[in-house]
C-alpha atoms as a printed R data frame, in Angstrom:
    type eleno elety resid chain resno      x       y      z
1   ATOM     1    CA   UNK     A     1 12.769 -16.675 -3.395
2   ATOM     2    CA   UNK     A     2 10.123 -16.058 -0.625
3   ATOM     3    CA   UNK     A     3  9.797 -12.781 -2.200
4   ATOM     4    CA   UNK     A     4  8.858 -14.300 -5.492
5   ATOM     5    CA   UNK     A     5  6.378 -16.732 -3.898
6   ATOM     6    CA   UNK     A     6  4.671 -13.596 -2.023
7   ATOM     7    CA   UNK     A     7  4.568 -11.660 -5.263
8   ATOM     8    CA   UNK     A     8  3.170 -14.215 -7.390
9   ATOM     9    CA   UNK     A     9  1.149 -15.993 -4.620
10  ATOM    10    CA   UNK     A    10  0.253 -14.326 -1.862
11  ATOM    11    CA   UNK     A    11 -3.711 -12.493 -1.986
12  ATOM    12    CA   UNK     A    12 -3.287  -9.173 -1.151
13  ATOM    13    CA   UNK     A    13 -0.388  -6.300 -2.215
14  ATOM    14    CA   UNK     A    14  2.769  -5.950 -0.903
15  ATOM    15    CA   UNK     A    15  5.074  -2.766 -0.553
16  ATOM    16    CA   UNK     A    16  8.143  -4.557  0.735
17  ATOM    17    CA   UNK     A    17  9.172  -8.252  1.591
18  ATOM    18    CA   UNK     A    18 12.427  -8.929  2.953
19  ATOM    19    CA   UNK     A    19 13.717 -12.547  4.059
20  ATOM    20    CA   UNK     A    20 16.993 -11.874  6.226
21  ATOM    21    CA   UNK     A    21 18.699 -14.338  8.451
22  ATOM    22    CA   UNK     A    22 18.805 -14.741 12.443
23  ATOM    23    CA   UNK     A    23 22.176 -15.492 13.660
24  ATOM    24    CA   UNK     A    24 25.428 -15.937 13.292
25  ATOM    25    CA   UNK     A    25 25.919 -15.730  9.590
26  ATOM    26    CA   UNK     A    26 29.670 -16.176  9.619
27  ATOM    27    CA   UNK     A    27 29.094 -19.744  9.213
28  ATOM    28    CA   UNK     A    28 27.719 -19.231  6.228
29  ATOM    29    CA   UNK     A    29 29.810 -19.532  3.632
30  ATOM    30    CA   UNK     A    30 30.011 -18.076 -0.585
31  ATOM    31    CA   UNK     A    31 31.451 -21.931 -1.785
32  ATOM    32    CA   UNK     A    32 28.065 -23.621 -0.010
33  ATOM    33    CA   UNK     A    33 25.159 -23.322 -2.381
34  ATOM    34    CA   UNK     A    34 21.589 -21.508  0.085
35  ATOM    35    CA   UNK     A    35 18.876 -23.920  0.494
36  ATOM    36    CA   UNK     A    36 16.300 -22.661  2.365
37  ATOM    37    CA   UNK     A    37 14.864 -26.067  3.318
38  ATOM    38    CA   UNK     A    38 17.337 -26.526  5.478
39  ATOM    39    CA   UNK     A    39 19.051 -23.193  6.903
40  ATOM    40    CA   UNK     A    40 21.350 -23.391  9.724
41  ATOM    41    CA   UNK     A    41 19.877 -20.347 11.295
42  ATOM    42    CA   UNK     A    42 16.554 -18.646 11.667
43  ATOM    43    CA   UNK     A    43 14.731 -17.204  9.121
44  ATOM    44    CA   UNK     A    44 13.353 -13.588  9.807
45  ATOM    45    CA   UNK     A    45 10.619 -12.373  6.802
46  ATOM    46    CA   UNK     A    46  9.249  -8.692  6.776
47  ATOM    47    CA   UNK     A    47  6.271  -8.152  5.389
48  ATOM    48    CA   UNK     A    48  4.567  -4.838  4.303
49  ATOM    49    CA   UNK     A    49  1.192  -5.063  2.662
50  ATOM    50    CA   UNK     A    50 -1.788  -3.028  1.700
51  ATOM    51    CA   UNK     A    51 -5.047  -2.828  3.906
52  ATOM    52    CA   UNK     A    52 -8.363  -0.961  3.730
53  ATOM    53    CA   UNK     A    53 -8.358  -2.627  7.167
54  ATOM    54    CA   UNK     A    54 -5.664  -2.485  9.993
55  ATOM    55    CA   UNK     A    55 -7.040  -3.910 12.770
56  ATOM    56    CA   UNK     A    56 -6.122  -7.103 14.787
57  ATOM    57    CA   UNK     A    57 -8.587  -9.437 13.615
58  ATOM    58    CA   UNK     A    58 -6.703  -8.113  9.813
59  ATOM    59    CA   UNK     A    59 -3.565  -8.554 11.043
60  ATOM    60    CA   UNK     A    60 -4.057 -12.205 12.644
61  ATOM    61    CA   UNK     A    61 -6.181 -13.426  9.211
62  ATOM    62    CA   UNK     A    62 -3.086 -12.295  6.776
63  ATOM    63    CA   UNK     A    63 -0.858 -13.902  9.454
64  ATOM    64    CA   UNK     A    64 -2.312 -16.747  9.273
65  ATOM    65    CA   UNK     A    65 -2.658 -17.072  5.069
66  ATOM    66    CA   UNK     A    66  1.629 -15.782  5.102
67  ATOM    67    CA   UNK     A    67  2.297 -18.530  7.713
68  ATOM    68    CA   UNK     A    68  0.607 -21.039  5.677
69  ATOM    69    CA   UNK     A    69  1.542 -20.256  2.095
70  ATOM    70    CA   UNK     A    70  5.199 -20.307  3.744
71  ATOM    71    CA   UNK     A    71  4.087 -24.004  5.016
72  ATOM    72    CA   UNK     A    72  3.259 -24.550  1.572
73  ATOM    73    CA   UNK     A    73  6.317 -24.658  0.277
74  ATOM    74    CA   UNK     A    74  8.431 -26.002  3.098
75  ATOM    75    CA   UNK     A    75  9.825 -22.958  4.212
76  ATOM    76    CA   UNK     A    76  9.798 -22.409  7.900
77  ATOM    77    CA   UNK     A    77  9.768 -18.939  8.829
78  ATOM    78    CA   UNK     A    78 10.771 -18.065 13.134
79  ATOM    79    CA   UNK     A    79  9.975 -14.880 12.670
80  ATOM    80    CA   UNK     A    80  7.577 -12.358 11.249
81  ATOM    81    CA   UNK     A    81  7.535  -8.711 10.898
82  ATOM    82    CA   UNK     A    82  4.282  -7.337  9.378
83  ATOM    83    CA   UNK     A    83  2.868  -3.623  8.561
84  ATOM    84    CA   UNK     A    84 -0.723  -2.937  7.507
85  ATOM    85    CA   UNK     A    85 -0.438  -0.139  5.525
86  ATOM    86    CA   UNK     A    86 -2.977   2.042  4.475
87  ATOM    87    CA   UNK     A    87 -3.340   2.408  0.987
88  ATOM    88    CA   UNK     A    88 -3.879   5.506 -1.491
89  ATOM    89    CA   UNK     A    89 -7.402   4.980 -3.065
90  ATOM    90    CA   UNK     A    90 -5.421   6.530 -6.310
91  ATOM    91    CA   UNK     A    91 -2.302   4.866 -6.671
92  ATOM    92    CA   UNK     A    92 -2.093   1.856 -4.714
93  ATOM    93    CA   UNK     A    93  0.669   2.625 -2.354
94  ATOM    94    CA   UNK     A    94  1.220   3.635  0.911
95  ATOM    95    CA   UNK     A    95 -0.107   6.158  3.184
96  ATOM    96    CA   UNK     A    96  0.720   8.191  6.011
97  ATOM    97    CA   UNK     A    97 -2.036   7.322  7.694
98  ATOM    98    CA   UNK     A    98 -3.113   5.037 10.137
99  ATOM    99    CA   UNK     A    99 -0.354   2.196  9.932
100 ATOM   100    CA   UNK     A   100 -0.588  -1.101 12.353
101 ATOM   101    CA   UNK     A   101  2.548  -3.157 13.055
102 ATOM   102    CA   UNK     A   102  3.407  -6.809 14.677
103 ATOM   103    CA   UNK     A   103  7.537  -7.497 15.385
104 ATOM   104    CA   UNK     A   104  9.366 -10.241 15.374
105 ATOM   105    CA   UNK     A   105  6.421 -11.794 16.257
106 ATOM   106    CA   UNK     A   106  7.834 -15.637 16.732
107 ATOM   107    CA   UNK     A   107  5.965 -18.748 14.704
108 ATOM   108    CA   UNK     A   108  6.288 -20.904 17.249
109 ATOM   109    CA   UNK     A   109  3.076 -18.516 18.980
110 ATOM   110    CA   UNK     A   110  1.438 -19.089 15.503
111 ATOM   111    CA   UNK     A   111 -2.460 -20.642 16.107
112 ATOM   112    CA   UNK     A   112 -5.002 -21.892 13.341
113 ATOM   113    CA   UNK     A   113 -7.378 -20.840 15.649
114 ATOM   114    CA   UNK     A   114 -8.379 -16.899 14.834
115 ATOM   115    CA   UNK     A   115 -9.287 -15.936 18.454
116 ATOM   116    CA   UNK     A   116 -6.806 -17.554 20.184
117 ATOM   117    CA   UNK     A   117 -4.020 -15.886 17.119
118 ATOM   118    CA   UNK     A   118 -5.706 -12.235 18.262
119 ATOM   119    CA   UNK     A   119 -5.239 -12.796 21.977
120 ATOM   120    CA   UNK     A   120 -1.502 -14.403 21.304
121 ATOM   121    CA   UNK     A   121 -0.759 -10.815 19.419
122 ATOM   122    CA   UNK     A   122 -2.104  -8.857 21.479
123 ATOM   123    CA   UNK     A   123 -0.216 -10.209 24.184
124 ATOM   124    CA   UNK     A   124  2.972  -9.457 22.116
125 ATOM   125    CA   UNK     A   125  2.184  -6.217 21.151
126 ATOM   126    CA   UNK     A   126  1.871  -4.936 24.474
127 ATOM   127    CA   UNK     A   127  5.295  -6.294 25.662
128 ATOM   128    CA   UNK     A   128  7.159  -5.337 22.176
129 ATOM   129    CA   UNK     A   129  5.596  -1.426 23.037
130 ATOM   130    CA   UNK     A   130  6.126  -2.175 26.701
131 ATOM   131    CA   UNK     A   131 10.707  -2.755 25.805
132 ATOM   132    CA   UNK     A   132 10.470  -0.445 23.373
133 ATOM   133    CA   UNK     A   133  9.295   2.496 26.132
134 ATOM   134    CA   UNK     A   134 11.981   1.633 28.201
């Protein structure tokens, strides 16, 4: 469902879309239909986006656009992981160049003010990078 929404309505080209549940998925049973608008667990969304511009300003703009799209469909995402990938010009496929990552970013930190969002993204990336090195 999330994949279909992003593929049809998100303005930028993506190479990977993964919606996942955070927490104890054993409380979900096969006999109960899954309703994305009322899930007893948190939702995580991972999206890889092809982008000629890969900086924090672009990351903030694309994250905000994606977050607004999900909210417009009444889907509450709790955590985002985004990767801005360098496209290969002829094939529009991800290259091996300078990619920018934002991992496990809490949706509660998303603000409509882009400057504030950029600041929060920078702080999150510093903490993420510091934790990765330990």
